[in-house]
C-alpha positions in Angstrom: -64.9 62.7 -17.2 -61.3 61.5 -17.0 -58.8 63.4 -19.1 -56.2 61.3 -21.0 -52.6 61.5 -19.9 -50.7 64.4 -21.5 -48.2 63.8 -24.2 -45.5 65.5 -22.2 -45.6 62.7 -19.4 -45.3 60.0 -22.0 -42.4 61.6 -23.7 -40.5 61.9 -20.4 -40.8 58.1 -19.7 -39.0 57.3 -23.0 -35.2 56.8 -23.0 -33.2 58.9 -25.4 -30.9 57.2 -28.0 -27.8 58.5 -26.1 -29.0 56.7 -23.0 -29.5 53.5 -24.9 -25.9 53.7 -26.2 -24.6 54.4 -22.7 -26.3 51.3 -21.3 -25.0 49.2 -24.2 -21.5 50.5 -23.6 -21.7 49.7 -19.8 -22.9 46.1 -20.5 -20.2 45.6 -23.1 -17.6 46.8 -20.6 -18.9 44.4 -18.0 -18.8 41.5 -20.4 -15.2 42.3 -21.4 -14.3 42.5 -17.7 -15.8 39.1 -17.0 -14.1 37.6 -20.0 -10.7 39.1 -19.0 -11.1 37.7 -15.5 -8.7 40.1 -13.7 -9.5 38.6 -10.3 -9.4 34.8 -10.8 -11.0 32.6 -8.2 -8.6 31.4 -5.6 -9.4 27.9 -4.1 -9.0 27.7 -0.3 -7.3 24.3 -0.9 -4.9 22.8 -3.4 -6.2 21.2 -6.5 -6.6 17.5 -6.8 -3.4 15.9 -8.1 -3.3 13.1 -10.7 -3.1 9.6 -9.2 -0.1 7.8 -10.7 -0.7 4.5 -12.5 1.4 2.5 -10.0 -1.0 3.5 -7.2 -4.0 1.8 -8.9 -2.1 -1.2 -10.3 -3.8 -4.4 -9.1 -0.7 -6.5 -9.6 1.0 -7.7 -6.4 4.6 -6.8 -5.4 5.7 -10.4 -5.7 4.7 -13.4 -7.9 6.1 -16.4 -6.0 5.4 -20.0 -6.9 2.8 -21.7 -4.7 4.3 -25.1 -5.5 7.3 -26.8 -3.8 9.5 -26.5 -6.9 12.9 -25.2 -7.8 14.2 -24.4 -11.3 17.9 -25.2 -11.9 19.5 -24.9 -15.4 16.1 -24.7 -17.0 14.8 -27.8 -15.4 12.1 -27.8 -12.6 12.3 -30.2 -9.7 10.2 -30.8 -6.7 11.9 -29.9 -3.4 11.7 -33.5 -2.3 13.7 -34.7 -5.3 16.9 -33.6 -3.7 16.0 -33.6 0.0 14.9 -37.2 0.0 18.4 -38.1 -1.2 20.4 -35.7 0.9 19.0 -35.3 4.4 19.5 -31.8 5.9 22.0 -31.6 8.7 21.2 -30.4 12.2 20.5 -26.7 12.2 23.3 -24.4 13.2 24.3 -20.8 12.5 26.5 -21.9 9.6 26.0 -20.4 6.1 23.8 -22.3 3.8 25.5 -24.7 1.4 22.6 -24.7 -1.0 20.0 -22.0 -1.5 22.6 -19.3 -1.1 20.3 -16.7 -2.7 18.2 -16.8 0.5 18.9 -14.0 3.0 17.2 -14.9 6.3 16.1 -11.7 8.0 12.9 -12.7 9.9 13.5 -11.5 13.4 14.1 -14.3 15.9 12.6 -16.8 13.4 16.1 -17.9 12.2 15.7 -21.6 11.8 14.6 -23.4 8.6 12.5 -26.0 10.5 10.5 -23.3 12.2 8.5 -23.2 9.0 9.6 -26.1 6.8 8.6 -29.7 7.6 11.4 -32.0 8.7 9.9 -35.0 7.1 8.5 -33.6 3.8 10.1 -30.7 2.0 7.0 -30.4 -0.1 5.1 -29.0 2.8 5.3 -26.5 5.7 4.8 -27.6 9.3 2.5 -26.3 12.1 3.5 -26.2 15.8 2.9 -29.9 16.2 4.8 -30.9 13.0 1.7 -31.6 11.0 1.9 -30.7 7.3 0.6 -27.4 6.0 0.0 -27.4 2.2 2.6 -25.4 0.3 -0.2 -23.4 -1.4 -1.6 -22.2 1.9 1.3 -20.1 3.3 -1.1 -17.9 5.3 -1.8 -20.8 7.6 2.0 -21.0 8.3 2.2 -17.2 9.0 -0.7 -17.6 11.4 1.5 -19.7 13.7 3.2 -16.5 14.9 1.3 -13.6 13.4 -2.2 -14.4 14.8 -3.5 -10.9 15.0 -2.4 -10.1 11.5 -3.9 -13.3 10.2 -7.2 -12.3 11.9 -7.1 -9.0 10.1 -6.2 -10.6 6.9 -9.2 -13.0 7.0 -11.4 -10.0 7.5 -9.8 -8.0 4.6 -8.3 -5.3 6.9 -4.7 -6.3 6.3 -3.2 -7.2 2.9 -4.5 -6.8 -0.6 -7.8 -7.8 -1.9 -8.7 -7.8 -5.6 -11.9 -8.5 -7.3 -15.3 -7.3 -6.1 -16.9 -6.7 -2.7 -20.3 -7.2 -4.5 -20.5 -11.0 -5.0 -23.0 -10.5 -7.8 -20.4 -8.8 -10.0 -17.6 -11.3 -9.5 -15.3 -13.2 -7.1 -13.3 -11.7 -4.3 -9.6 -12.6 -4.5 -7.7 -12.1 -1.2 -4.0 -12.2 -2.0 -1.8 -14.5 0.2 0.9 -13.1 2.5 3.9 -14.0 0.3 2.4 -12.1 -2.7 3.6 -9.0 -0.8 6.1 -10.2 1.8 9.3 -12.2 1.2 8.9 -15.0 3.7 12.6 -15.0 4.5 12.9 -11.2 4.8 9.3 -10.0 5.2 10.0 -6.4 6.3 9.3 -3.8 3.6 11.9 -1.3 2.6 11.1 2.5 2.6 8.1 3.1 0.3 6.8 6.2 -1.4 3.1 6.4 -0.5 0.4 7.1 -3.0 -1.3 10.6 -2.9 -3.8 10.9 -0.1 -7.3 12.5 -0.3 -7.4 16.3 -0.6 -10.3 18.1 1.1 -10.8 21.6 2.5 -10.6 20.5 6.2 -7.6 18.1 6.0 -4.8 20.6 5.9 -1.4 19.6 4.6 -1.6 16.3 2.8 1.9 16.1 1.4 3.4 12.6 1.3 5.4 11.5 4.3 8.8 10.5 3.0 9.6 8.8 6.3 7.0 6.1 5.7 8.2 2.7 6.9 11.6 3.9 8.3 14.3 1.2 8.7 14.7 0.4 12.4 16.8 -2.1 14.3 14.9 -5.1 15.7 15.3 -5.1 19.5 14.6 -8.9 19.6 17.8 -9.7 17.8 20.0 -9.2 20.8 23.0 -11.0 19.2 23.0 -8.4 16.4 22.9 -5.4 18.7 26.0 -3.3 19.3 27.8 -4.2 22.5 27.3 -0.9 24.1 23.5 -1.2 23.7 23.3 -4.4 25.8 22.6 -3.9 29.5 25.5 -4.9 31.8 25.2 -8.0 33.9 24.4 -7.6 37.6 27.5 -6.5 39.5 29.2 -5.0 36.5 29.9 -1.3 36.6 31.2 1.2 34.2 
């Protein structure tokens, strides 16, 4: 016959009231310690910065007309309205009599008729003199910038608005002159938008030297005299 457990062993398994209070105090202290957070978590990388509104603005840098028009004293005229009456003189290095607001800084492309048609001021001209519609300036740019034009057609260069998913809406590839001034296409120094920030990328601070201004080595006539190589036979 098995004897029941003694009352003394059952009593020893029970916790005294003092022990219960001690456990409660320990848990309360731990809760207070977690709430106070004396050792805050330190990220191994910087926190994500807010993206400025200008970095996500879909508007283009420029909003040029895609029509051969000029506005003078509140009236709008087609380019041909004047040019058919006053033929342009032969091209020289003289200052412009009209269109004085234009500053031509386009590398060695420093002649008006390299781009504009000699026979119709309402159009551009290709290498053979055939007309390029005024609202298709990218075809004009392709005359000299073939690789960039190839990248533009594939969406690698330039700005594309709209949707890559055709089921959601159209794709709007912005034309070259929406960003570049055709007479002075180089961009001035720009402040880049914040880059991605991940654990393995290291320092992602903006590079303030983005698009530094440099002299164009193709413009020999604008280089300082000491930078031009001497002619054969000339010494120093």
